[in-house]
C-alpha positions in Angstrom: -23.4 10.6 23.5 -22.6 11.2 19.5 -19.2 11.1 20.2 -18.9 7.9 22.3 -21.1 6.7 19.1 -18.3 7.0 16.5 -15.3 4.6 16.6 -12.5 5.7 18.2 -8.7 5.2 17.4 -6.9 4.6 20.4 -2.8 4.0 20.7 -3.2 0.4 22.9 1.1 0.1 22.7 3.7 2.3 21.9 7.7 0.9 21.7 10.6 3.3 21.0 13.4 1.9 18.8 16.7 2.9 17.8 16.6 3.0 14.1 14.8 4.3 11.4 11.4 2.7 10.5 10.3 2.7 7.0 7.7 0.1 6.6 5.5 -2.5 9.1 3.6 -5.2 7.8 1.4 -8.0 9.8 2.4 -11.5 9.6 -0.8 -13.2 8.2 -2.7 -15.7 10.9 -0.5 -14.4 13.8 -0.6 -11.9 16.1 2.9 -10.6 15.2 4.1 -8.3 12.8 7.6 -6.9 11.0 8.9 -3.3 10.9 11.7 -3.1 8.2 14.4 -0.1 8.3 17.6 1.4 8.6 20.2 1.6 11.2 22.2 5.1 11.5 25.4 3.1 10.8 23.9 2.4 6.8 23.2 -1.2 7.4 19.3 -2.9 6.8 17.3 -4.4 10.0 13.8 -6.1 9.8 12.7 -7.0 13.0 9.9 -9.6 13.9 7.3 -8.6 17.3 4.5 -10.1 19.1 2.1 -8.7 20.9 2.2 -10.1 24.3 -0.4 -9.8 27.0 -0.4 -5.9 25.8 3.1 -5.4 25.4 5.2 -5.9 22.3 7.8 -9.0 22.5 11.0 -9.1 20.4 11.0 -12.2 17.9 13.8 -12.2 15.8 16.4 -9.4 14.9 17.5 -9.7 11.1 20.5 -7.4 10.4 20.9 -7.1 6.6 23.4 -5.4 4.4 21.5 -2.7 2.7 19.2 -0.8 4.2 15.6 -1.9 4.2 12.5 0.1 2.4 9.5 -1.8 1.9 8.2 -5.2 2.2 4.8 -7.4 1.4 3.3 -10.5 2.3 1.0 -10.6 -0.4 2.8 -12.5 -3.1 3.3 -15.6 -0.7 0.7 -17.9 0.5 -0.4 -18.1 4.0 1.6 -21.6 4.5 4.8 -20.0 3.4 4.1 -16.5 4.8 7.2 -15.5 3.0 8.3 -12.0 3.6 9.7 -9.8 -0.3 11.5 -6.5 0.5 12.6 -4.0 -0.9 16.0 -2.0 -0.3 18.0 1.1 -0.8 20.3 -0.5 -3.2 17.1 -1.8 -5.8 17.3 -5.3 -4.2 14.6 -7.5 -4.5 14.6 -10.5 -2.0 12.3 -13.0 -0.9 13.0 -14.2 2.7 11.7 -17.4 4.7 11.0 -15.6 8.2 11.9 -19.4 10.2 15.1 -19.1 8.4 16.0 -15.8 6.8 19.8 -16.0 6.8 19.6 -16.4 2.9 16.6 -15.4 0.7 14.6 -17.6 -0.7 14.5 -15.7 -4.0 16.9 -12.9 -4.8 17.1 -10.3 -7.9 19.0 -6.7 -8.5 15.6 -5.2 -9.2 16.6 -1.7 -10.2 19.2 0.7 -10.2 18.2 2.7 -7.1 16.4 2.2 -4.3 12.6 0.6 -4.1 10.4 2.7 -3.0 7.3 0.5 -3.0 6.1 -2.7 -3.4 3.1 -5.0 -3.3 2.5 -8.7 -4.1 -0.9 -10.6 -5.7 -2.1 -14.0 -5.9 -0.5 -15.2 -3.1 -4.0 -16.2 -1.3 -6.7 -16.1 -3.4 -6.9 -19.4 -5.3 -6.9 -20.1 -9.1 -6.3 -16.1 -9.7 -3.2 -16.3 -11.7 0.6 -16.1 -10.7 2.3 -14.9 -7.2 3.8 -11.8 -8.8 5.2 -8.7 -6.9 5.4 -5.4 -8.3 8.2 -2.7 -7.8 8.5 1.0 -8.1 11.9 2.2 -8.2 13.5 5.9 -8.0 15.2 5.1 -11.3 11.7 5.6 -12.9 11.1 1.8 -13.8 8.1 -0.2 -12.3 8.8 -4.1 -12.7 6.8 -7.3 -12.4 8.3 -10.1 -10.8 7.5 -14.3 -10.4 9.2 -15.6 -7.9 9.5 -18.7 -10.0 11.2 -17.1 -12.9 15.2 -16.3 -11.6 16.7 -13.1 -12.5 14.4 -11.3 -14.7 10.8 -9.7 -14.5 8.1 -10.6 -16.1 7.2 -7.1 -17.1 8.7 -3.7 -17.7 7.0 -0.6 -17.6 9.7 2.5 -18.0 10.1 5.5 -20.5 11.3 5.2 -23.7 15.0 6.6 -24.3 15.4 9.9 -24.3 12.0 10.6 -22.0 11.7 11.7 -18.7 12.3 9.4 -15.6 10.1 10.1 -13.2 10.7 9.2 -9.7 8.2 6.2 -8.7 6.5 6.4 -5.4 4.0 4.1 -5.1 2.7 0.8 -6.6 -0.5 -1.3 -6.2 -2.3 -4.0 -7.8 -5.9 -4.6 -9.2 -8.4 -6.0 -11.1 -7.0 -9.4 -10.6 -10.6 -11.6 -10.0 -9.8 -14.3 -12.6 -6.2 -16.2 -14.0 -5.7 -13.7 -16.6 -6.8 -10.3 -15.9 -4.4 -7.9 -14.0 -3.6 -4.2 -13.7 -0.5 -2.5 -11.8 -1.5 1.0 -10.6 2.2 3.3 -10.2 2.1 7.1 -8.8 4.7 9.3 -9.8 6.6 12.5 -8.3 5.2 14.7 -10.6 1.9 13.5 -10.5 1.0 11.4 -12.6 -0.4 8.3 -12.2 -0.7 5.4 -14.8 -2.7 2.1 -14.5 -0.8 -0.9 -16.7 -2.7 -3.7 -18.2 -0.9 -6.7 -17.7 -3.4 -8.7 -20.0 -2.7 -6.5 -22.7 0.1 -5.3 -21.8 -0.7 -1.3 -22.3 -1.1 1.6 -20.9 -5.2 1.3 -19.8 -5.3 4.7 -18.3 -3.6 8.0 -16.7 -3.7 11.3 -14.8 -1.6 13.9 -13.7 -3.1 15.0 -9.9 -0.2 18.0 -9.6 1.1 16.7 -7.2 4.0 13.8 -6.2 1.6 10.3 -5.3 2.4 8.9 -2.2 0.3 6.3 -1.8 -1.9 4.2 -4.0 -4.5 1.7 -3.0 -6.9 -0.6 -4.7 -10.1 -0.9 -2.0 -9.4 -5.0 -3.1 -6.8 -6.6 -5.8 -8.8 -9.9 -5.8 -12.2 -8.6 -7.6 -13.2 -6.9 -10.5 -11.8 -3.2 -10.1 -14.1 -1.3 -8.1 -12.2 2.0 -6.7 -8.4 3.4 -6.1 -7.4 5.6 -3.6 -4.2 7.8 -4.5 -2.7 10.2 -1.6 -1.0 13.2 -2.5 2.1 15.6 -1.1 0.0 19.3 0.2 -2.9 17.2 2.1 -5.0 15.7 -0.9 -6.7 12.4 -1.9 -8.2 11.3 -4.5 -10.8 8.6 -5.1 -11.3 7.2 -8.3 -14.6 5.0 -9.1 -13.2 2.2 -11.7 -16.6 0.6 -12.6 -16.8 2.7 -16.0 -14.4 3.9 -17.8 -15.3 7.0 -19.8 -12.7 7.1 -23.6 -12.2 11.0 -23.1 -13.2 12.0 -19.1 -11.3 8.3 -18.2 -13.1 7.5 -14.3 -15.3 9.8 -12.2 -13.2 10.7 -8.9 -13.8 12.9 -5.8 -11.3 14.9 -4.0 -10.6 15.4 -0.2 -8.4 17.6 1.7 -7.1 16.3 5.0 -4.6 16.4 7.3 -2.9 20.1 6.5 0.0 18.3 5.1 1.3 15.3 3.2 -0.7 12.4 3.3 1.8 9.3 3.1 -0.3 6.2 2.7 -4.1 5.1 2.5 -5.2 1.3 3.6 -8.9 -0.1 3.6 -9.8 -2.4 6.0 -9.3 -5.8 5.1 -13.0 -6.7 6.7 -14.7 -3.9 5.2 -13.7 -2.2 1.6 -15.6 0.6 2.1 -13.6 1.8 5.6 -10.3 3.4 5.0 -7.2 5.4 6.7 -5.4 7.8 5.2 -1.9 8.7 7.4 -0.7 12.5 7.4 2.7 13.8 7.6 1.1 15.6 10.5 1.4 12.7 12.5 -2.3 12.1 12.1 -4.7 9.2 11.1 -8.0 10.0 9.7 -10.6 7.3 9.4 -13.3 7.8 6.1 -16.2 5.9 5.0 -17.0 5.5 1.5 -20.8 6.0 0.7 -22.0 4.7 -2.5 -24.1 7.1 -4.9 -27.7 6.2 -5.8 -26.6 4.9 -9.5 -22.9 4.3 -10.2 -23.0 5.4 -14.3 -25.2 7.9 -16.3 -25.1 8.3 -20.0 -23.6 11.4 -21.3 -25.4 13.6 -24.2 -23.5 11.3 -27.0 -25.0 8.0 -25.4 -21.5 7.2 -23.8 -21.7 5.5 -19.7 -19.8 7.8 -17.5 -19.2 6.7 -13.8 -20.3 8.3 -10.8 -18.8 9.0 -7.6 -19.9 8.6 -4.2 -18.6 10.9 -1.5 -16.6 9.8 1.7 -17.3 10.8 5.1 -14.9 11.3 7.9 -15.5 8.5 11.0 -12.5 10.0 13.3 -9.5 11.4 13.4 -6.2 11.0 15.8 -3.2 12.8 16.7 0.0 9.8 17.6 3.0 11.5 16.7 4.5 14.8 16.2 6.2 13.4 13.0 4.5 11.8 10.1 3.1 8.4 10.3 5.1 6.5 7.1 3.2 3.0 7.3 0.7 1.6 8.4 -1.3 -1.7 8.1 -4.6 -3.4 9.2 -4.0 -6.8 10.8 -5.7 -8.8 8.7 -7.1 -11.3 10.9 -8.7 -8.8 13.4 -10.8 -6.2 12.6 -10.1 -2.5 13.7 -6.7 -3.5 15.0 -3.2 -1.6 13.0 0.6 -1.0 13.4 2.0 2.0 12.7 5.1 3.7 12.3 6.7 7.0 12.3 9.8 9.3 11.9 10.1 9.6 15.7 11.3 6.1 15.7 8.4 5.0 17.6 5.7 1.7 16.7 2.3 2.1 17.4 -0.3 -0.7 17.7 -3.6 0.9 17.2 -7.7 -0.2 17.7 -10.3 1.3 15.8 -13.3 0.7 17.8 -17.1 0.2 16.4 -15.5 -1.2 12.7 -17.8 -3.8 12.9 -21.2 -1.3 13.2 -20.6 -0.3 9.6 
């Protein structure tokens, strides 16, 4: 009975495709999602699918000249639902999916592949410009405002002569009003850097000793609360961001999971204490964060420092023999998710009993 009282992760639909899948994203306010990837012949592809009576129906097939790596709807408002994408040639494009033949915005963003993209302020009223952040193999992290042509509003990159590390993950956070905003970036050498866009300075940095594959704030549009970073070699780090100690930085916990690379982390849009991690062993794990009794204490010198809670594993499930490289929760339906893996399969997942937490 105890097993049945826990959330279950059910694979509702499984679809095999004939190309490499790199990213999946739900289209807000719909039963549709987009899949981005690369054809064997080297071209890119964006497909739109709809869930229709227990099956996936292909709505649109968009061929692109460059292989597609990543995408986000988060910088667009719910009226437009524009898709911002990053490709293998370092190009940033924004598409109106109603008419995707010509991008509504395009920029030669990076010299090499765009590994990660995130957006902010699209759906939140009065919280700043609709911005997009891109992270690339060329070692730079850039912030773009689609209203400003061709040139980024901010560039975070090493100084001349410094080592350029491959940026694998980026995330917006702390966007709770029109002035405040931070960008977190994770690199192949284990560096995590948090840039404050208001003061254009490095707010905090740390090294997690393993390449940082995924980063996500529990919510981007609140006073920053928690950040999860997933790494190679089966560890994820959860940082409590409410209190920053001048020397020790943020309080954090480390958890081992999946027995392999943890490719991604995604928080539930309906409950920020629940999040899912995707493993290189083809597994997904559903976690719940439990807050400590007190979120901060005072050290011997009278300086405040954060206190981190703990996480409990609610459920894990093996979906594939290959890594789950991308997952997205449905923003409108709690417990519904879509994921892709290197076995070229699309899967619709249902996580039950999410509303009981």
